[in-house]
MDTraj code that builds the backbone (N, CA, C; nanometers):
import mdtraj as md
import numpy as np

residues = "MET ILE GLY ALA PHE VAL LEU ILE THR VAL ASP ILE GLY LYS GLU GLU ILE VAL LEU LYS TYR LEU ARG ARG LEU PRO TYR VAL ARG GLU ALA HIS VAL VAL ASN GLY VAL TYR ASP VAL VAL ALA LYS LEU TYR ALA GLU SER GLY GLY GLU LEU LYS LYS HIS MET VAL ASP ILE ARG GLU TRP SER LYS ILE HIS HIS GLU ASN ILE ARG ALA THR LEU THR SER ILE ILE VAL".split()
xyz = np.array([
    [12.6078, 7.3261, 3.8468],
    [12.5424, 7.2968, 3.9727],
    [12.5102, 7.4292, 4.0407],
    [12.3957, 7.4334, 4.1052],
    [12.3500, 7.5525, 4.1748],
    [12.3252, 7.5178, 4.3218],
    [12.3662, 7.6078, 4.4095],
    [12.3462, 7.5871, 4.5528],
    [12.2619, 7.6981, 4.6106],
    [12.1984, 7.6674, 4.7229],
    [12.1154, 7.7681, 4.7886],
    [12.1077, 7.7402, 4.9379],
    [12.0935, 7.8477, 5.0131],
    [12.0610, 7.8367, 5.1543],
    [11.9115, 7.8602, 5.1667],
    [11.8442, 7.7741, 5.2398],
    [11.7014, 7.7890, 5.2622],
    [11.6808, 7.8151, 5.4104],
    [11.6245, 7.9316, 5.4410],
    [11.5944, 7.9707, 5.5783],
    [11.4473, 7.9391, 5.6019],
    [11.4185, 7.8630, 5.7076],
    [11.2845, 7.8090, 5.7273],
    [11.2304, 7.8475, 5.8645],
    [11.1057, 7.8937, 5.8653],
    [11.0332, 7.9194, 5.9895],
    [10.9301, 7.8089, 6.0055],
    [10.9283, 7.7454, 6.1224],
    [10.8333, 7.6362, 6.1478],
    [10.7508, 7.6669, 6.2718],
    [10.6429, 7.5915, 6.2897],
    [10.5635, 7.6067, 6.4103],
    [10.6454, 7.5634, 6.5316],
    [10.6140, 7.6201, 6.6454],
    [10.6850, 7.5895, 6.7697],
    [10.6806, 7.4392, 6.7958],
    [10.7976, 7.3844, 6.8261],
    [10.8085, 7.2430, 6.8582],
    [10.8272, 7.1508, 6.7388],
    [10.8282, 7.2038, 6.6173],
    [10.8425, 7.1215, 6.4967],
    [10.9830, 7.1239, 6.4391],
    [11.0738, 7.1939, 6.5030],
    [11.2085, 7.2116, 6.4478],
    [11.2802, 7.0784, 6.4244],
    [11.2805, 6.9920, 6.5223],
    [11.3562, 6.8665, 6.5112],
    [11.2952, 6.7723, 6.4075],
    [11.1631, 6.7706, 6.3962],
    [11.0977, 6.6845, 6.2974],
    [11.1338, 6.7310, 6.1567],
    [11.1273, 6.8606, 6.1341],
    [11.1623, 6.9158, 6.0033],
    [11.3105, 6.8920, 5.9744],
    [11.3952, 6.9104, 6.0741],
    [11.5387, 6.8882, 6.0576],
    [11.5682, 6.7439, 6.0169],
    [11.5074, 6.6478, 6.0843],
    [11.5293, 6.5065, 6.0511],
    [11.4859, 6.4755, 5.9087],
    [11.3726, 6.5324, 5.8674],
    [11.3257, 6.5112, 5.7311],
    [11.4263, 6.5673, 5.6307],
    [11.4687, 6.6902, 5.6517],
    [11.5610, 6.7545, 5.5573],
    [11.6918, 6.6774, 5.5452],
    [11.7424, 6.6283, 5.6548],
    [11.8712, 6.5575, 5.6528],
    [11.8651, 6.4260, 5.5760],
    [11.7469, 6.3742, 5.5517],
    [11.7327, 6.2496, 5.4750],
    [11.7328, 6.2736, 5.3241],
    [11.7127, 6.3965, 5.2825],
    [11.7028, 6.4270, 5.1397],
    [11.8404, 6.4302, 5.0742],
    [11.8558, 6.3661, 4.9590],
    [11.9880, 6.3582, 4.8959],
    [12.0420, 6.4935, 4.8493],
    [11.9553, 6.5882, 4.8230],
    [12.0007, 6.7189, 4.7742],
    [12.0275, 6.8185, 4.8861],
    [12.0045, 6.7792, 5.0099],
    [12.0349, 6.8655, 5.1248],
    [12.1733, 6.8266, 5.1760],
    [12.2686, 6.9191, 5.1665],
    [12.4055, 6.8916, 5.2104],
    [12.4218, 6.9130, 5.3602],
    [12.3514, 7.0135, 5.4136],
    [12.3567, 7.0436, 5.5568],
    [12.2213, 7.0967, 5.5990],
    [12.1861, 7.0728, 5.7256],
    [12.0653, 7.1317, 5.7829],
    [12.0875, 7.1446, 5.9327],
    [12.0458, 7.2595, 5.9884],
    [12.0688, 7.2882, 6.1297],
    [11.9517, 7.3658, 6.1890],
    [11.9215, 7.3400, 6.3154],
    [11.8292, 7.4242, 6.3908],
    [11.9107, 7.5440, 6.4380],
    [11.8547, 7.6653, 6.4228],
    [11.9255, 7.7868, 6.4595],
    [11.8363, 7.8774, 6.5443],
    [11.8989, 7.9722, 6.6115],
    [11.8254, 8.0733, 6.6876],
    [11.8075, 8.1968, 6.6020],
    [11.7030, 8.2719, 6.6289],
    [11.6823, 8.3976, 6.5573],
    [11.5496, 8.3988, 6.4858],
    [11.5423, 8.4765, 6.3798],
    [11.4189, 8.4928, 6.3038],
    [11.3758, 8.3610, 6.2405],
    [11.4716, 8.2821, 6.1931],
    [11.4422, 8.1536, 6.1304],
    [11.4743, 8.0414, 6.2274],
    [11.4114, 7.9260, 6.2055],
    [11.4263, 7.8126, 6.2961],
    [11.5212, 7.7046, 6.2432],
    [11.5236, 7.6883, 6.1118],
    [11.6056, 7.5856, 6.0484],
    [11.6730, 7.6479, 5.9263],
    [11.8001, 7.6120, 5.9052],
    [11.8733, 7.6541, 5.7858],
    [11.9223, 7.5283, 5.7156],
    [11.8989, 7.5211, 5.5846],
    [11.9435, 7.4066, 5.5059],
    [12.0230, 7.4555, 5.3866],
    [12.1225, 7.3778, 5.3482],
    [12.2040, 7.4070, 5.2295],
    [12.1713, 7.3004, 5.1256],
    [12.1163, 7.3445, 5.0116],
    [12.0733, 7.2547, 4.9056],
    [12.1590, 7.2720, 4.7820],
    [12.1673, 7.1649, 4.7030],
    [12.2312, 7.1707, 4.5727],
    [12.1421, 7.1044, 4.4696],
    [12.1452, 7.1566, 4.3470],
    [12.0681, 7.1010, 4.2361],
    [12.1461, 7.1236, 4.1073],
    [12.1058, 7.0531, 4.0026],
    [12.1725, 7.0678, 3.8728],
    [12.1296, 7.1942, 3.7999],
    [12.0102, 7.2475, 3.8335],
    [11.9595, 7.3663, 3.7638],
    [11.8642, 7.4431, 3.8547],
    [11.8301, 7.5621, 3.8117],
    [11.7323, 7.6410, 3.8866],
    [11.5962, 7.5738, 3.8911],
    [11.5583, 7.5103, 3.7808],
    [11.4303, 7.4386, 3.7761],
    [11.4263, 7.3227, 3.8740],
    [11.5373, 7.2513, 3.8838],
    [11.5452, 7.1391, 3.9782],
    [11.5414, 7.1907, 4.1220],
    [11.6076, 7.3013, 4.1467],
    [11.6054, 7.3611, 4.2800],
    [11.4630, 7.4003, 4.3179],
    [11.3911, 7.4587, 4.2243],
    [11.2514, 7.4952, 4.2498],
    [11.1687, 7.3720, 4.2823],
    [11.1912, 7.2618, 4.2104],
    [11.1196, 7.1368, 4.2372],
    [11.1480, 7.0874, 4.3786],
    [11.2714, 7.0966, 4.4219],
    [11.3063, 7.0545, 4.5577],
    [11.2304, 7.1371, 4.6613],
    [11.2200, 7.2671, 4.6379],
    [11.1472, 7.3536, 4.7319],
    [10.9994, 7.3168, 4.7367],
    [10.9405, 7.2863, 4.6217],
    [10.7999, 7.2437, 4.6177],
    [10.7836, 7.1125, 4.6928],
    [10.8771, 7.0198, 4.6751],
    [10.8718, 6.8911, 4.7457],
    [10.8728, 6.9112, 4.8966],
    [10.9565, 7.0006, 4.9451],
    [10.9651, 7.0268, 5.0891],
    [10.8332, 7.0836, 5.1406],
    [10.7751, 7.1761, 5.0680],
    [10.6472, 7.2348, 5.1092],
    [10.5340, 7.1321, 5.1042],
    [10.5341, 7.0463, 5.0026],
    [10.4310, 6.9423, 4.9933],
    [10.4418, 6.8441, 5.1100],
    [10.5643, 6.8067, 5.1465],
    [10.5832, 6.7191, 5.2618],
    [10.5239, 6.7832, 5.3864],
    [10.5462, 6.9110, 5.4020],
    [10.4938, 6.9837, 5.5172],
    [10.3418, 6.9754, 5.5223],
    [10.2769, 6.9924, 5.4091],
    [10.1301, 6.9875, 5.4051],
    [10.0781, 6.8474, 5.4355],
    [10.1392, 6.7470, 5.3773],
    [10.0935, 6.6084, 5.3937],
    [10.1093, 6.5620, 5.5377],
    [10.2214, 6.5944, 5.6001],
    [10.2516, 6.5427, 5.7336],
    [10.2189, 6.6413, 5.8450],
    [10.1601, 6.7528, 5.8101],
    [10.1181, 6.8528, 5.9086],
    [10.2339, 6.9044, 5.9936],
    [10.3525, 6.9014, 5.9383],
    [10.4691, 6.9600, 6.0038],
    [10.4810, 7.1004, 5.9481],
    [10.4157, 7.1913, 6.0104],
    [10.3918, 7.3215, 5.9500],
    [10.5163, 7.4064, 5.9320],
    [10.5628, 7.4064, 5.8091],
    [10.6631, 7.5029, 5.7678],
    [10.5850, 7.6296, 5.7370],
    [10.6090, 7.7328, 5.8132],
    [10.5309, 7.8555, 5.7990],
    [10.5820, 7.9452, 5.6872],
    [10.7125, 7.9473, 5.6669],
    [10.7697, 8.0335, 5.5639],
    [10.9094, 7.9866, 5.5294],
    [10.9511, 8.0157, 5.4067],
    [11.0881, 7.9882, 5.3640],
    [11.1425, 8.1100, 5.2911],
    [11.2722, 8.1237, 5.2976],
    [11.3430, 8.2259, 5.2205],
    [11.4632, 8.1563, 5.1590],
    [11.4713, 8.1573, 5.0269],
    [11.5791, 8.0900, 4.9565],
    [11.6785, 8.1932, 4.9035],
    [11.8060, 8.1738, 4.9350],
    [11.9130, 8.2600, 4.8866],
    [12.0077, 8.1757, 4.8029],
    [12.0152, 8.2077, 4.6745],
    [12.1018, 8.1343, 4.5815],
    [12.2470, 8.1706, 4.6097],
    [12.3336, 8.0710, 4.6118],
    [12.4769, 8.0937, 4.6318],
    [12.5358, 8.1424, 4.4998],
    [12.6078, 8.2554, 4.5058],
    [12.6671, 8.3108, 4.3824],
    [12.8142, 8.2769, 4.3724],
])
top = md.Topology()
chain = top.add_chain()
for i, resn in enumerate(residues, 1):
    res = top.add_residue(resn, chain, resSeq=i)
    for name in ("N", "CA", "C"):
        top.add_atom(name, md.element.get_by_symbol(name[0]), res)
traj = md.Trajectory(xyz[None], top)
């Protein structure tokens, strides 16, 4: 199993919508709105690196479809 922290920057006022979406995903263990450079932090788990990449693509696709603009993400794999 592989874990990662995903640091997310969203458009102003979209933090809670993105947070609610992330918390519904089965592979997201935790998600929080935070202060600082990033707006939302999520902790994800997957069976492999490939699966983790798929989860990240899914999150970005949701953002495009629903116009909940995730502006940037930074993924840090847990070692």
